[in-house]
Steps between C-alpha positions, in 0.01 A plus 500: 500500500450862540277634222509860597522743214628844548430786269793726470433845367770754470465858610522635144224265386271638770590853394429405136162348589411806705600738221306292248191505721527877548547544124186298427304700759628825348406382150145408607465831683616685191246312283219581743602866506500519118153341484375739767634800307335376178165469673534846647574638152191324360286636782645847450412482131144394583467783751624752243251366244218527753604857582495591129154346461374682808641832381338459159169413670526805723572714194193373312253503790406870468427444131260212565340583834363803681563568865193504721568859606532614138172331409320658794642841409386461138152391609476798735581736211237334279238517776579869560451572130173304498382692806583830325303392191208393723504833681507690172210298361306543824553876489387510135191295586412738785540799272281344230242391758480851642432658159176309446 
């Protein structure tokens, strides 16, 4: 009583299994590549939106804010004008004081 079982597989069956396996691997790889490309497109769209927002912010910043250097320059001009007015008033006071 010999209960040995032998599996007989022909050469073309092995080739068919191998080609089927490679086809399934190729199909999964293709699906992964398509998903990867979709995500890259979504990220690219988000990056472009962020760039547009940043550019609009950069364009509106000078309208809403003053640079430190510009503020200092404006203050220096105002202080120079105030000093000139003070000098003029001081000179007028000295002239009026000398007349008495």
